[in-house]
C-alpha positions as CSV (number, residue, x, y, z in Angstrom):
1,X,-19.9,22.5,2.2
2,X,-18.4,22.9,-1.4
3,X,-15.9,20.0,-2.4
4,X,-12.4,21.1,-2.4
5,X,-10.7,20.4,-5.8
6,X,-7.3,19.5,-6.5
7,X,-5.3,21.5,-8.8
8,X,-3.3,19.9,-11.5
9,X,0.1,19.1,-11.1
10,X,0.3,18.8,-7.3
11,X,4.1,18.5,-6.8
12,X,4.8,21.9,-9.1
13,X,8.2,22.3,-8.1
14,X,9.4,19.5,-10.1
15,X,10.9,20.1,-13.3
16,X,9.2,17.5,-14.9
17,X,5.6,19.1,-14.7
18,X,6.6,21.8,-17.1
19,X,6.6,19.3,-19.5
20,X,3.3,17.8,-18.5
21,X,2.1,21.3,-19.0
22,X,3.0,21.8,-22.3
23,X,1.9,18.4,-23.1
24,X,-1.8,19.2,-21.5
25,X,-1.7,22.1,-23.9
26,X,-1.9,19.8,-26.8
27,X,-4.1,17.5,-24.9
28,X,-7.1,20.0,-23.8
29,X,-7.6,20.5,-27.3
30,X,-9.2,17.1,-27.6
31,X,-11.1,17.6,-24.1
32,X,-14.6,19.1,-25.7
33,X,-14.8,15.9,-28.0
34,X,-13.8,13.1,-25.5
35,X,-16.2,14.7,-22.9
36,X,-19.2,14.7,-25.3
37,X,-18.8,10.7,-25.8
38,X,-21.5,8.9,-24.0
39,X,-20.7,6.2,-21.4
40,X,-20.8,2.7,-23.1
41,X,-24.2,0.9,-23.0
42,X,-22.3,-2.5,-23.0
43,X,-19.3,-3.0,-21.0
44,X,-17.9,-6.7,-21.2
45,X,-14.5,-5.4,-20.6
46,X,-12.9,-3.5,-17.8
47,X,-9.1,-1.9,-17.3
48,X,-8.3,-1.0,-14.0
49,X,-4.8,0.6,-13.8
50,X,-3.3,0.3,-10.4
51,X,0.9,0.6,-11.4
52,X,1.6,2.0,-8.0
53,X,2.4,1.0,-4.6
54,X,0.9,-2.2,-2.2
55,X,-1.2,0.5,0.0
56,X,-2.6,2.0,-3.2
57,X,-3.5,-1.5,-4.3
58,X,-5.1,-2.5,-1.2
59,X,-7.4,0.8,-1.6
60,X,-8.5,-0.2,-4.5
61,X,-9.8,-3.6,-3.3
62,X,-12.9,-2.4,-2.2
63,X,-14.2,-0.9,-5.5
64,X,-13.8,-4.6,-7.2
65,X,-17.0,-6.0,-5.8
66,X,-18.9,-3.0,-6.4
67,X,-17.9,-2.9,-10.1
68,X,-19.1,-6.6,-10.6
69,X,-22.5,-5.9,-9.1
70,X,-22.8,-3.1,-11.7
71,X,-21.6,-5.0,-14.2
72,X,-22.5,-8.6,-13.6
73,X,-20.8,-10.6,-16.7
74,X,-18.1,-8.3,-16.8
75,X,-14.5,-9.4,-17.1
76,X,-12.3,-7.1,-14.8
77,X,-8.4,-7.1,-15.6
78,X,-6.3,-5.2,-13.2
79,X,-2.8,-3.8,-14.7
80,X,-0.6,-3.6,-12.0
81,X,3.1,-3.9,-10.9
82,X,5.0,-6.9,-9.1
83,X,3.7,-5.4,-5.6
84,X,0.2,-5.4,-6.7
85,X,0.2,-8.7,-8.1
86,X,0.8,-10.2,-4.5
87,X,-2.4,-8.1,-3.6
88,X,-5.1,-8.9,-6.0
89,X,-4.0,-12.5,-6.5
90,X,-6.9,-14.9,-5.9
91,X,-9.5,-12.1,-5.6
92,X,-12.7,-13.4,-6.9
93,X,-13.6,-10.2,-8.2
94,X,-10.4,-10.0,-10.6
95,X,-11.0,-12.2,-13.6
96,X,-6.8,-11.5,-14.8
97,X,-4.1,-9.7,-13.8
98,X,-1.2,-8.0,-16.1
99,X,1.9,-7.4,-14.4
100,X,3.8,-4.4,-15.6
101,X,7.0,-4.9,-13.3
102,X,8.9,-2.5,-14.6
103,X,6.5,0.5,-14.6
104,X,7.3,4.0,-13.9
105,X,6.3,3.4,-10.1
106,X,8.3,0.7,-9.6
107,X,11.4,1.7,-7.0
108,X,13.6,-1.3,-8.1
109,X,13.6,-1.2,-11.7
110,X,14.0,1.1,-14.7
111,X,11.6,0.9,-17.3
112,X,12.1,-1.7,-20.1
113,X,10.7,-0.7,-23.2
114,X,10.2,-4.5,-24.7
115,X,7.8,-5.0,-21.9
116,X,6.4,-1.4,-22.6
117,X,5.4,-2.6,-26.2
118,X,4.4,-6.2,-24.8
119,X,1.8,-4.8,-22.5
120,X,0.5,-2.2,-24.9
121,X,0.4,-5.1,-27.7
122,X,-1.8,-7.3,-25.0
123,X,-4.1,-4.0,-24.1
124,X,-4.8,-3.8,-27.8
125,X,-5.8,-7.0,-28.4
126,X,-8.1,-7.2,-25.5
127,X,-10.3,-4.3,-26.6
128,X,-11.4,-3.1,-23.3
129,X,-15.0,-1.1,-23.2
130,X,-13.9,0.8,-20.1
131,X,-10.7,1.7,-18.2
132,X,-10.0,3.6,-15.2
133,X,-6.8,5.5,-13.8
134,X,-7.4,5.6,-10.2
135,X,-4.2,7.7,-9.7
136,X,-4.8,10.5,-11.9
137,X,-1.2,10.4,-13.6
138,X,-0.8,11.2,-17.3
139,X,1.7,8.0,-18.0
140,X,-1.6,6.0,-17.2
141,X,-3.7,7.7,-19.0
142,X,-1.6,7.8,-21.9
143,X,-1.3,4.3,-21.7
144,X,-4.9,3.6,-21.7
145,X,-4.8,5.8,-25.0
146,X,-2.0,3.6,-26.5
147,X,-3.9,0.5,-25.5
148,X,-7.1,1.6,-27.4
149,X,-9.2,1.6,-24.3
150,X,-12.6,2.8,-25.8
151,X,-13.8,4.7,-22.6
152,X,-11.6,6.4,-20.4
153,X,-12.2,7.6,-16.8
154,X,-9.8,9.1,-14.4
155,X,-9.1,12.2,-12.3
156,X,-6.1,13.6,-14.6
157,X,-4.7,15.8,-11.4
158,X,-1.1,14.8,-12.6
159,X,-2.1,15.6,-16.5
160,X,-3.6,13.8,-19.2
161,X,-7.3,15.1,-18.3
162,X,-7.8,16.2,-21.5
163,X,-7.5,12.5,-23.0
164,X,-10.0,11.0,-20.7
165,X,-14.0,10.9,-21.5
166,X,-14.7,11.6,-18.0
167,X,-12.9,13.4,-15.4
168,X,-13.7,12.7,-11.8
169,X,-14.1,15.6,-9.2
170,X,-11.0,15.3,-7.0
171,X,-11.9,16.1,-3.5
172,X,-8.8,16.5,-1.4
173,X,-10.6,16.0,1.9
174,X,-11.4,12.3,0.9
175,X,-9.2,9.5,1.6
176,X,-7.6,7.8,-1.1
177,X,-10.0,4.7,-0.8
178,X,-12.8,6.9,-0.9
179,X,-11.4,8.6,-4.1
180,X,-11.1,5.6,-5.8
181,X,-14.7,4.7,-5.1
182,X,-16.3,7.9,-5.7
183,X,-14.6,7.9,-9.3
184,X,-16.0,4.6,-10.1
185,X,-19.7,5.5,-8.7
186,X,-20.0,8.9,-8.8
187,X,-20.8,9.2,-5.1
188,X,-18.7,9.4,-1.6
189,X,-19.1,6.3,0.5
190,X,-18.0,7.0,4.1
191,X,-14.5,5.3,4.4
192,X,-15.2,2.9,7.3
193,X,-17.8,1.6,5.0
194,X,-15.4,0.6,2.5
195,X,-13.6,-2.9,3.6
196,X,-10.2,-3.7,2.1
197,X,-9.6,-7.5,1.6
198,X,-6.7,-10.1,0.7
199,X,-7.8,-13.5,-0.3
200,X,-5.4,-16.2,0.6
201,X,-5.7,-19.9,-0.5
202,X,-6.1,-22.9,2.3
203,X,-2.8,-24.4,1.1
204,X,-1.0,-20.7,1.7
205,X,-2.1,-20.5,4.9
206,X,-1.1,-24.1,6.0
207,X,2.3,-23.2,4.5
208,X,2.4,-19.9,6.4
209,X,1.6,-22.3,9.9
210,X,4.3,-24.6,8.6
211,X,6.9,-21.7,8.5
212,X,6.1,-20.5,11.7
213,X,5.8,-23.9,13.3
214,X,9.7,-24.7,12.2
215,X,10.8,-21.9,14.0
216,X,9.0,-22.8,17.4
217,X,5.7,-21.1,17.1
218,X,3.0,-23.2,18.8
219,X,-0.7,-22.4,18.0
220,X,-1.3,-21.1,21.6
221,X,1.6,-18.2,21.2
222,X,0.8,-14.8,20.9
223,X,2.6,-13.8,18.0
224,X,3.4,-10.0,17.0
225,X,4.5,-9.2,13.6
226,X,7.1,-6.5,13.4
227,X,7.8,-4.6,9.9
228,X,10.5,-1.8,10.6
229,X,11.0,-0.7,7.2
230,X,9.2,1.6,4.8
231,X,9.3,3.1,1.2
232,X,11.2,5.9,2.2
233,X,13.7,6.8,5.0
234,X,11.6,9.8,6.0
235,X,9.0,6.9,6.9
236,X,11.2,5.0,9.3
237,X,11.2,5.0,13.0
238,X,14.4,4.5,14.8
239,X,16.4,1.4,14.6
240,X,17.6,1.6,18.3
241,X,13.7,2.0,18.9
242,X,12.4,-1.1,17.3
243,X,15.0,-2.9,19.2
244,X,13.7,-1.3,22.7
245,X,10.3,-2.1,21.6
246,X,11.2,-5.7,21.0
247,X,13.0,-5.8,24.1
248,X,9.6,-4.6,26.0
249,X,7.6,-7.5,23.9
250,X,9.6,-10.3,24.9
251,X,10.1,-9.3,28.9
252,X,6.3,-8.2,29.2
253,X,5.4,-12.0,28.7
254,X,5.8,-15.1,26.4
255,X,5.3,-13.1,23.1
256,X,6.6,-14.5,19.8
257,X,7.9,-11.6,17.7
258,X,8.1,-12.2,14.0
259,X,10.5,-9.6,12.4
260,X,9.7,-9.2,8.5
261,X,11.2,-7.4,6.1
262,X,13.6,-7.2,3.1
263,X,17.1,-5.9,4.2
264,X,16.8,-3.1,6.7
265,X,15.4,-5.0,9.2
266,X,18.0,-7.4,9.3
267,X,20.5,-5.4,11.7
268,X,17.2,-5.6,14.2
269,X,17.0,-9.3,14.0
270,X,20.8,-9.8,14.2
271,X,20.3,-7.9,17.3
272,X,18.4,-10.5,18.8
273,X,20.3,-13.7,17.6
274,X,24.0,-12.9,18.1
275,X,25.0,-13.1,21.6
276,X,27.8,-10.4,20.7
277,X,25.4,-7.9,19.6
278,X,23.3,-8.3,22.5
279,X,25.0,-8.4,26.0
280,X,22.0,-7.4,27.8
281,X,20.7,-11.1,28.8
282,X,22.9,-14.1,29.1
283,X,22.5,-17.9,29.8
284,X,19.0,-19.1,30.0
285,X,17.5,-15.8,29.6
286,X,19.3,-15.4,26.5
287,X,18.2,-18.9,24.8
288,X,14.5,-17.7,25.6
289,X,15.2,-14.2,23.9
290,X,16.5,-16.0,20.8
291,X,13.5,-18.5,20.8
292,X,11.1,-15.6,21.4
293,X,12.3,-13.7,18.2
294,X,12.1,-15.0,14.8
295,X,13.9,-13.6,11.9
296,X,11.9,-13.8,8.8
297,X,13.9,-10.8,6.9
298,X,14.5,-11.4,3.5
299,X,13.2,-15.3,3.4
300,X,9.7,-15.1,2.3
301,X,8.2,-13.6,-0.8
302,X,5.5,-11.1,-0.5
303,X,2.8,-13.4,-0.6
304,X,4.1,-15.6,1.6
305,X,4.6,-12.7,3.9
306,X,1.1,-11.6,3.6
307,X,0.0,-15.5,4.5
308,X,2.5,-15.6,7.7
309,X,1.1,-12.3,8.7
310,X,-2.6,-13.7,8.5
311,X,-1.6,-16.1,11.2
312,X,-0.1,-13.5,13.4
313,X,-2.2,-11.8,16.5
314,X,-0.9,-7.9,15.9
315,X,1.3,-6.0,13.6
316,X,3.8,-3.3,14.3
317,X,5.1,-1.2,11.7
318,X,6.0,2.2,10.1
319,X,3.5,3.9,7.5
320,X,3.9,1.4,4.5
321,X,2.6,-1.6,2.7
322,X,2.5,-4.1,5.4
323,X,0.4,-1.7,7.6
324,X,-2.1,-1.8,4.8
325,X,-1.9,-5.5,4.5
326,X,-2.6,-6.0,8.4
327,X,-5.7,-3.9,7.9
328,X,-7.0,-6.1,5.1
329,X,-6.1,-9.1,6.9
330,X,-8.0,-7.6,9.9
331,X,-4.9,-7.8,12.2
332,X,-5.1,-5.1,14.9
333,X,-2.5,-2.7,13.7
334,X,-0.3,-0.3,15.5
335,X,1.3,2.2,13.3
336,X,4.2,4.8,13.8
337,X,3.4,7.5,11.5
338,X,5.8,10.1,10.3
339,X,4.7,13.8,8.8
340,X,5.7,12.7,5.0
341,X,2.0,12.4,4.1
342,X,-1.5,13.5,5.2
343,X,-2.0,10.2,7.1
344,X,-5.6,10.7,7.5
345,X,-6.0,10.5,3.7
346,X,-3.5,7.8,2.9
347,X,-2.8,5.5,5.7
348,X,-5.1,3.0,7.2
349,X,-8.7,3.6,7.9
350,X,-10.3,0.6,10.0
351,X,-10.6,-0.7,13.2
352,X,-9.0,-2.3,15.3
353,X,-5.9,0.1,15.0
354,X,-3.8,2.7,16.3
355,X,-2.0,5.4,14.9
356,X,1.1,7.0,16.8
357,X,2.1,10.5,15.3
358,X,4.1,13.4,16.7
359,X,2.6,16.7,15.1
360,X,5.4,19.1,13.6
361,X,4.8,22.5,11.8
362,X,6.9,21.2,8.6
363,X,4.3,18.1,7.9
364,X,3.3,17.4,5.5
365,X,6.8,17.4,3.7
366,X,6.3,14.8,1.2
367,X,10.3,14.2,1.5
368,X,12.2,10.8,0.9
369,X,14.6,11.8,3.4
370,X,14.0,14.3,6.6
371,X,15.8,17.5,6.0
372,X,15.1,18.6,9.5
373,X,17.9,17.5,12.3
374,X,16.7,15.0,14.3
375,X,13.6,14.0,12.2
376,X,11.5,15.1,15.0
377,X,8.4,13.8,14.0
378,X,9.7,10.4,14.8
379,X,12.2,10.9,17.0
380,X,9.7,12.0,19.7
381,X,7.7,8.9,19.6
382,X,9.2,6.4,22.3
383,X,9.2,2.7,22.3
384,X,7.5,2.9,25.8
385,X,4.8,4.7,24.3
386,X,4.2,2.2,21.3
387,X,4.5,-0.8,23.9
388,X,1.8,0.8,26.0
389,X,-0.3,1.5,22.8
390,X,0.1,-2.2,21.9
391,X,-1.1,-3.1,25.4
392,X,-4.1,-0.7,24.8
393,X,-4.7,-2.0,21.3
394,X,-5.0,-5.6,22.6
395,X,-7.7,-4.6,25.5
396,X,-10.0,-3.4,22.5
C-alpha cells in the first residue's frame, strides 16, 4: 500500500499560513542545495526540538535509546518547554535539557524575546552536528537555522522544508510515536513496540508516598488517580459526570480517589470536601467519603504529580497529557476521548488501557471549543459506562 503523505499547511483556514507560504516561496530556492548535503560522517552532538506539550514529549521518549544505540558516544540535548522538562528529567538517554519556557507552543506565556536570544546564543555555542524537528513546524526549523545546527532533519509539513537537509515523508496513517521513529531511523516500527518511559528517582517516589500517606492513604489501599482537565474545553468530559463517577468509585468499595489538576478540578474536589456542596451522604458516611477523596488540585509541581501517579493503581481522565504520563508509568489508564483529534494517531497506544469515545459526524473538528449544541461526542458517554469500563480494565 503506498504511503499517504500529508500536504503542507495542514490548517489552511488560518491566515498565518498565507504568510508561511510566502516564506516557503523564498526558502524552497535553497531546497536543492540543502538536500544535496551529505549526512555528517561524525556526529558528536544531537539536538532534538520538542517545544510542544506533555503527550508530544512522551511520544518522543522511545526515540532516545535508539539514537544512543546508533551513536554511542553522542551527546543528546533536548530543547523543550516547561512541561517537557518534567518528562525528560532524569532520562538516562538525555545528556542536557535546555528550557525555552515562553516558546510559541506555551499556553500560559507570551514569547519572551530576551529568552529567545539567550536560547539562540546557547545553541550557537553548542555547535550541534545534527538536529531533529519532530513536529514539522517552520518556527522550530528557523530556530535550528538561527542556532547554527549543521545538519537539519524534519517533516516541514507546516513550512520550512526548504531549510532542511533531509525531509521525512509524513505518512498520515501513522501514530505520532511511529512518525518520530520513522524520521530518526527511516523505518516504521509498529507502535506497540515503541514503549514510552518516564524516569523517577527513589527520593521522588518516597516523597510521593509521603504525600499520600499524609492524606491517609495506606499501602494496602486501591488508589485511583482522576484528572478531569484537558488542554482545551472541547476535550473535557462534564464536571457533573466526573462527580458521578467518583461517587460510583467510592461506594463500590474502599477505593481512594486522588483528584489531580491545576484549577478546573477544584470544584470537583470541593464537592467531596464541603458538606453543604454534597448533601447526598451525611454522618459517618460523609466522613468516610471525605477520607476516600483526596484533593491534590494545584498542590503539586508537574514532577510531583508524575511521582504521585506512579504510586496509583489506575488512572481516569480526558485525552490529555496526564493520560500519556499514566501510559509512560505503565499504569492502567481509562481515557474519555472527544472527537477533537484523531485519537488513534495522537493518543495513548499501549496496554493496559481503554479508550471510550462516541463517534460523531463532525469529528475530527480540531476545535478548542465545541460548536455543536450539547457537545455530543462527550455528553453521550455516561458515568456508569466509564465505571464499568474501569472494572473491565481492572480485570485485565
